[in-house]
N, C-alpha and C positions, 0 to 999 in steps of 0.2 A: 246373485252373488257369484256364481260360477262364471258368468259372462264378464263381470267386472274384473275378476281375478285373471281371466284369460287375456283381456285387453291390457291389464297392468303388466303381466309377464311378457306379452308381445312387445309392448313399448320398452320394457326394460332390456329385453334381448336386442331390440333394434338399436337402442342407445349404446349398449356394450359393443355391438358389432361396428357401429359408426366410430366409436372411440378407438377400437383396435385398428380399424382401417386407417384412420388419420394418424395414429401413432406409427404406422409402418412408413409413412411418407415424411417424417421429420428429417429435414436436411441437416446433416452433421458433417462438418469438415474438420479434419484433424491436422494440426500443425506440429512439426517436430524439427529436428536438426536437418532432416532431408528436404524439408520444404522451406528452409530459410531461418528458422528460429535458432538463436545462438546456443541454447541449452534445453534439454528435455525436462529439467526440474524447474517448473514455473512456480514461483512462490507468491506472486501478486500480480493482478491485472487491473487496469483502470482505463477509462476513456477520457481524454481531455476535451475541452470545449471546441477545439478546432477539428475534432473528428478522429484524431489518431488514437489507436489502441496501443497502450503501453503494457509490456510484459516484463517482469523482473524474473531473472533466472539465477542459477548458481554459476552461470558463465556470461554474465553481462546483462545489459538492459536493451530491450528491443522496442522499436517503434514500428507499428504496422499501419499502412495507409489503405488497406483493403486489397492490395495486390502483392506487395513485397515488404520484407522486413529490413529496417536499417538497424545496425548494431552500434551500441556504445560499450566499449570494453576498456579495461585497464591497459595503459601504455606508459611504461616508466619513462619514456623519452619525451612525452608531452605532459607538461605540468597541469594543464586544464582538462586532462582526460579523467575518466572514471577511476577513482582511487583503488577500488577493489571490485572483483567480478561477482562475488557471492552476495547477493542482495536478498534480504529477508522480507522487507516490506518497503513501501514508499507512500508518499502523500503529495498530491498536487494542490497547490494554492496559488491562484493567479498564473503568472508565467514562471513559477518556480516549482521544482519537484524536490522533495526532501527524501533521501534514501537512507535506510538502515543497512549498513554493510556488516556482514558477519565478521567478527574479530577485528574490525577496523573502526567502527563507530558510525559517524554521520557524514553524508555528503549532500551538497545542494547542486542541482542542475538548473542553469538558466536555459529554459526551453527554447527561447529565441535564438541564443547564440550557440547552444550546444556545449557550453563550457561548464565544467564541474569545479566546485570548491570543497575541499575536505576540511573537517574540523577534528582537532586532536581530542584525545581522551585524557581526563585528569580527575581522579576521584576526590581531590581536595577541594573542588568547586571553583576553579578559575572561571572568570566571566567569558573567556574566549574558547572554552572547551566544554565538552559534554562529560557527564559523570561516568559513563560506562559504554562499552561497545555492544551491550545487549539492549538494544532499543526495540521493544516489542510493539509499540504503537506510536503513531504520529498524528497530530490533529492541529487545526488552527482555531482561533477564537474570532469573535466579531471585530476585535481590534487589529487583526492580521498577525498576531503573535503565533509562533509555532510551539506547540507543546509536545515534548518528547517524554515518553513513559519508559523508564529504564528499569528493567527487571532487577529487583533486589538492591537498587541504588537510590532511586528517587525520580523526581520530575524536574526537567530542565525546560525553561520557557525562553525562547529566542525572541528578542525585541528587535524588529528590523530597523527601527529608527535609531536605536543605540548600537545596533550590531553587536549585541552581547547577550549572554545567557544569565538568567536568574535561576538559582537552584533551590529546590525544596527537598529536604530530607527529613527523616524522623527526628533528627537532632534539632533542626531549625524550625520545624513545624510539627508540634506534638499531635495535632489532629490527624496527621498522616500515619495511620496505624498499620497499613499494609503496603508493601512495595512489590507485590506480585501482580504486575500489569500484563494483560494479554491483548486488549483492544480498546479503542476509544472512538466515540462518535459524538459529533456536534449536533445538538437538538435545535429545533427551530426557535426555541426560546433563549438560545445562547448558552445553555448549560452543556458541559462536556460530560458524557456518561462513560464510565470505565468498567471494563470487565476485569 
């Protein structure tokens, strides 16, 4: 019994030592404004199928190619530039990126052309506008529609074929008992799960 305990403790100590040695050699690289990032407050990151890493900040959108950052920032003199620099989250579907802009609402980036389209905010439910500027989650469904979950307002679904929104609120959809959305995820069976 003593021999088995000694072997076990030796193996355990060796395992812990190996783990701590490998932990010391984890390669970590930090990026900030001094290394090319447009802002130090990063709110969302994602990698697109073409290999670029995208980072949303409170000072614009960044595309990283593994060596350097390209910035997308607001420019009031260019109509197709980013409408606002404070980005809370984004979602990529195909060649389009949908961005939630703090206090501004929604923008869409055509990744191929680098051009942005802004959408206005109107709580009355116009089909060409979103309900709120507080978009906490964005997701797509199997039909390619974009679902926007707006805190305390409702759900807006953008149909790319009709190029308009359909809105769901507690008034129009009684089953919608809560309007406090924080995140959304598309499951493999096609269902969208909400937090």
